[in-house]
N, C-alpha and C positions, 0 to 999 in steps of 0.2 A: 552309498559312498556319497560322503558330503565333502565341497569344497569350502575351507579354510583358510583365512589371513590369518599370519602369524605375524607376530612381530618380533624384531629380532635388529640390534645395531643400528637402530635408526631407522629402517625401510619396512617394507611391506612384502612377504612374500606368498604367493596364492599356490597350495600344495593341495593337488586331484588324489583322488581315488585313497582317501584314510577315512578308517570306519572311527567314529567318534563314539567313546564310551561315556566321556565326560571330559569338561573342559575346566581346569583348573587355574583360576586366576590369581590365587596367593603366591608370592614368591616363594619358590624350592629353595632352601638352603645346601640339600647334599643327597645321593642315594645311601641306602644302607643295605646290609646284605651280601651275600656270594658276590667275591672280585672286586667288592668296593675296599675304601680304607676303613670301613666300620661293617666287619661281619656281625658283631653282635648288636641288638637294638640299644641295650642299655648303654653301650659304647657310643650309639650316634646320640641318644638321650644328653648324655654326660658333656658333649660338644655344642649343642646345639644352642642357640641362643632364646631367649624368649621371643615368641612369637614367628619362631620358624616352621616349616612343615619339611618334613623328613619322610621320602618315598620309598617303601620296603620291596626292595625287588623277589622274586618268587625262590621259595625257599624254608624248609622247617628250623626255626629257632625255636631252640631248648633251653628256657629261660623264664626268669620271675623279671618281671619287667616293674618298678616303680619311678612315677613320673611325678615330678616336682617344679614343674615349671611348667606356663604355657605355652603347648605345641602339638602339633598335629601329626599323627602318624597315618598315613594314607598305602593303603597297599597299591602296589605298579600297575593293577588290573583297574584301579578307578583315575586313570592318570593316561590323559593323550597325549598331552602338550604342556611341558615343563618350565618355566625360564627361573634358571639357578643365579641366586645373589651372591651364594657366596662359594661358586664353583663345586663340581662335580668330582667323583673320584677319576673322571675320564679326562677333567680338564675341560669341559664344552661348557657355553656360555648357553645352550639350548639344547632339547632331546626332544624326539618324537617318537612316542610309542603307539605303534599300528596293533596287530594281532594281540588278544587277550591271552596273560602270561597264567603258570600255574600259580595255585592258590600260594597266599602266603598264611603259613600256618604257624604260631605260638604255643607251644606245649609246656605247661608248667614243671621245671627242672624239680620241683621242690612240691610234692602234691596237699603239702599242707599249708602252703602260703598261697596267695591269689595269682593267677596269672599275669597279670596286669592290676597294677593299683595306683592308684589317680588321686593325689592330693595337692593339687592347684587349681587354681581357678582358668576356665576357658582354654581345657583339652579337650581335641577331637581324636577320635580313632574310626578308621571309616576303612571297610573293606578287608579285614582279616577274620581270619579263623584260631578260633582258641579254644584249646582243650586242656582239659584237666586243672587241677588246684583246687581250692578251696573256694576260689571265685574265680569264675572266670575273668570279672572287671569288677574289682571293687573302687568305690569312688566312695569319700569320707573328709567330709570336715568342708566343703568348699560348696562351690555354681558354677552354673553354666559350662558344665561335660557336654561336649557333643559324641553321641555315639549311633552310628548312622552305618548301617549295611554290613554289621560283623555274624559272623557266626559262631555260636559257642557252646560247648557241648560238655561232660562229662564233668560239671564240676558237684566235691562232696556237699556243698554248701548251696552258695546261689550262683546261676549263671551269670544276672545283673544285681549286683547291689548297691543302693544308693542309703547311705549311712550319716544322716545327717548334712545332705546334698539338698541342694536347692535350683530353681528356674533350670536347669536339665533337659536336655533333649533324648528321648530313646526313640531312634525311629528304623523301619525295616528290618531290623535284627531277629534272628533265627536262635532261639534256645530250647534246647534239649538234653534229656539227660542228666539233668542236677535236682537234689534236693528241693530246690525253689528255683523257678525259670528266672522272675524278677522280682526283687524285694525292695520295698520303698520304707524304709524307717525312719522315723522322724524328719521326713523330707517333703521339702514341699514345693508347691507352684513348679512343680515339672510338667513334662508333657513325653506322654508315653503314646505312640502313634503308629499305628500297622506293621505292630512286631509279631512274629509268631511265638507259642510258648507251647511247646510239644514236648509229651512223655515224660515229665519230671513228677516228681514225689507231689506237686504243688505248683500251681502254675503262678499267676500273678498275685502279690501278695502285698498290701499296704495294713503298716502297723504304726499307727499314731503319726500319720501322716495327713497333711487338708492342703486343699485347694489343687490337686494336681488333675489334669488334663489326662482322660483314657480313653482315648479314641479309635475306632477302626482294628483294635487287637482282635488275633484269634488265639484261643487255649485251646488244645485241643488234646484228647487221651491222656489229661493229669490223674496222677492216681487219688489225688483227695481236690480239693478245690481247683475249680478253674481260675475264677477271680476271688478274692478274697480279703474285705476291708475289716478290720478291728482299730477302736479308738482312732476311727480314720473321718474327718469333718470335711463338709463342703468339700467334696470331690465331684468332677465331671464326666460320667460315663457315657458314652455314647458312640453304638453302630460298633458295639462289639460282639465277636460272636465266641458261645462257649460252649464246645460240642466236647460230648462222650468221654465225659471227666466223670468222676466220682461223685461230685457236685458242683451243680453251675458255676452258682454266685452266691455267695454268703456276705451279710453285711451283719458287724457283731456292734455293738455298744458305740456307736457311732451315730452323728447326727450330720440332718442336711445335705446329704448327696443329692446329686440329682442323674436320672437316668432315663435317657431315651434312647429307643431303636436299637436296643442290645437283643439280638438273639440267644436264647438258652435252648438247646437243642440235644438231641438226644443224651439226658443226664439221669442216671439211674435216679438223684436226688436235683432237684433243678433250682430253686429259687429260696432261700432261707434269709428273714430279716427277723434279729432280735437287738433286745436292749436290757440292760443292768435297771433305766427308769423309764419310764413312760416317753418321756422326752426324745430317747433316742430311736422311737418308731417315726418320726416325723421327718420323712423324705419325700422329694418331689421325683416320682417315679409314674411316667407317662403311662397310657394304655399302648403306642407303640412300643413296649417291650412287650415281646412274647417269650413263652413255653410252646416247642415245637409246634409253632404256628398259631397259637393262640393266647388271648392279649391277658397281660398283667393287671387286676381291677386292685389298686392300691391308692383309696379313697382315703383321703387328708381334709377334714373341717367341712365335709359337705352333709346335705341334708337331703329329703325327701326323696330318695332314689331306690330304685328295686331293682338288682341284679337278677338275671333269669337264666332259665336255658337258654334262650337263642342269644345270650351272649356271649356262651361257651369258655369262662373265664378258664385260664389256669391256676390264677392264683388270686386269693379275694384277701385283703387286708380293709379293717376298717379303723381310723384310728382320727380320735379328733370330731368324729361325725355323732350325728343322729338323726332318729326316725331313718334308717336304710332297712332293707328286707334283702336276703339274700334267700332266693327260693327256687327251688330244683334244681341246681347243678350239681355236677357231678365233676369231683377232684379226684384224682389217682396217679400213682404209681411216679411218685417224685414230689407232686406239690406239697407246699408247707402245711395246708389244710384252707383254714380259716383262721384268722387274726382280730380277733377283738380289743382294743387298748384306749379308755380313757374316751369311750361311746356310752351311748344313751339312748331307752326307747327305741329299740332296733330288735329285728326278729330275724332267725336264722332256721329255714323250717322247709322240712323234705327233701333237703340234699344226700348225696349219697359220696361219702370221704373213705376212700379204699385204699390200702398201702402208701398213706401220707407220713411224715414225719411226725407230725400232731393231726387230731383230727380237728377239732374247736378249742381254741385259747380264746379265755376272756379274761382279761386284767384291766383292774382300775374302771371298769364300768357299772351300770347299774341299768335296771329296766330291762332286759334282756329275755328274750323268749327263745328257749331253745328246742324246735319241736318235730317231732318225725322225721329225723335224721339217722340214715343208718352207716355206722363209722363201723369198718374193719380194717384189723391187722396195722395199727397206726404204729410206730417205732415208741411212741412214749404213749402219753395216757388219751384214751380217746374222746374226751371232754375236761379240761382245766380250767377252774375258777379260781381266780387271785384276786385279792383285795377286793372283792366286789360285793354288793348289796341287790336285793332283788333280782335273782334271775332263777329262772323257773325253766328246768330241764324236765320238757315232759314227753313220755311216749318213745322216747329213744332206742334204737338197738345199736348194741354199742358189744363189739366182738373181737376176741383175741387181740388187745392190745398188748402193747409193749411191755406195759407197768398198771395202771389203773384204769377202770372201766371210768369210771368218774372222779377226780382228785377236785377238791374243795379245800384251800388254803387260804386261810387269814380272811374268810368271809364270811357275812351274818348275812339273817333274812333270807335265803334262799329255800328252793323248792325241787326235790328230785320225786318225781311221780310218775307210776307205770312206766318205768323203763326195762326192757330186759336188759341184763349186765350178764356177760356169759365168757366163759373162756377167757378173761384176763389174769395176767400173767401173777400181780401183785393181789388187784384185789377190786373187788365188782364198783365199790364206793368206799373212797376215804375222805373223812372230814378231819382237818387238821389245823390247831388251833382255829376251829372256825364254831360258830355260835346261832342257835337258832334256827338250824338248819330242820327243814319236815324231810323224810322220807318216808313216801308213802306209796304203798302196794306197786312195789317194784319187784319184779322177776328175779334173781339174782340166784345164777347158779355157775360151778363148777370153776371157781375163782381159787384161789390160795387162801382168801378172805372175804368174806360174803362182805361185811361193812365193818371196817375199821376204823375206829373213834378213839383220835389221839390228840389231847391238851384242849382245851375249848371247853364248852359244854352246854347244856339248856337245850338239846336236842331232840327233836320227837321222832323215834322210830317205829314206825306202825303199818302194820298189816301187809309186811312184807312176806315173801315166799323165798328163804334162803336154802341152797342145797346145795350138797355133793362139793364141799370145800373142807380145807383142812380146820379153818375155822369158820363158826358161822356169821359169830358178832365178836369183835374182841374190842376192849373198851381199856385204855392205858391214860391213864391220868387224864381221866374228862370227867366231869362230876356234871350231878341235876340235871339227866336225860332221861326220857321217857322213854320206855319201850311198853309197846302195848300190840296184842294177837298178832304175833311175826309167827310166820308157819316154819320151823327148822327141821330137815328132814335132810339124813343120810350125809350128815357132816361128820367128819372125825371127830370136832370137838365143837358142839352147837353156840356154847360160851365159853368163855375163859374166868377163873377166877382171880382175884386182886393178887394172888402169889404169882402168878405166873409174867414171867418176860414179855415185850412183844415177841408175835412169831416172826422167825426168820424168812428174810424175805428171799423166794426164789433167785438163782444167778441170775443178772439183767442177760438178754440178748447184747451177742456186741451188736454196736453201730458203726456207719460211717460217719456221722454228722458230728461236729465239734461240739464240746463241752459246752452246757448254757445254762438257763435257770431252770425256770419248775417242769414237770413234765406234764 
């Protein structure tokens, strides 16, 4: 119980035994809802002056509401005391609300349109229950919208969508059973704080949006990504929790985002960072971010560091770095693997990578030694080397990858020596538009193709044991290669002839990850 002083008609009154849920200081224009002059919300909006606050009384409103002026729609349950400036339907100058009422529920009359559409600056919606519609709330071509304490469900597209909408605040909303919980598209400098995004097809999605604050939100049990950023730059994600989604947190083709103290827990696929160019891997991702309680090691511009088993990393990325050693770590069941971008003179050795999205991915790097690693059951290739030189792949065991054991694309002067490549869906080793690669003394068994050379050339294939594949060695549009002393056994075709087309790849396994660059 709280004592409250209320001003009315020039004097003060002391009210006791009043339960306060909120204190409304903005003048109220009128009540809307059952028993008032405005039983429909749209009617109340039509007569409200810009800057008015309309209190909605308890009930169910079957409407599609469009707001084109700066007003506030506030649930009766969020108001304890109201001072009316334009009178109310009862004609009293003020009203006192005590016991919390039943919910105010807005149900989209036309399911193909938004339940509420906002096209004006400075609109506030607070304390509403919204069901159905193409969107629960659609905010477009405006700024400074305030969506607070609303519960939104069953939208066919987005529960809340901001399209070309800026400087808005979304706080303490609960969104469920939508195609996308919260969508920001081409929307900048917004604040998303403490929202609950649960059981949607996708959770919280940013596309082409920048400089947004994403803080202390929870995304739970969404069918695809909990949090997803694409072509979205300079956003700040702090203290969010992404739990039991198909993918925890995904950043694609984006620049310079900041991640601090985010928790990614119990997602089958946890954290993914990807780019169209190497610069899109440059983010500020602190070790305070965790995956199932283990730290994320996302190194950018660092030197002379060793990451070992004692560090227990859940994710490892080396970007614009040099002289880094990653040794004896285990990454399994949900991590991206080890990502190396624009890095040099580093070693990845004796690590175990099980059931990851990728095993090891090396892009635009040089002088990297990858040795003694065990890589099994990756969704994509066990090791991918793209646009890199001086990469030595030595004595690795790569089993049952979703595509290739080792894939080299547009790379030259690299070496594969003494590796065991077995049971990979497409090939043991694929050299694509690559030159001057040496394959020496590898054991390559039970892949669709043992060694596949496509384009490029001047490669050396020597002393490899290739067996039990559809094709042992397949060459397509690749010239000046040298083959010496390879042992080919029990393949359906040991080698191809020039008349044969490339062998058909087996049907790829279903994947839960978004589309991206190389395998």
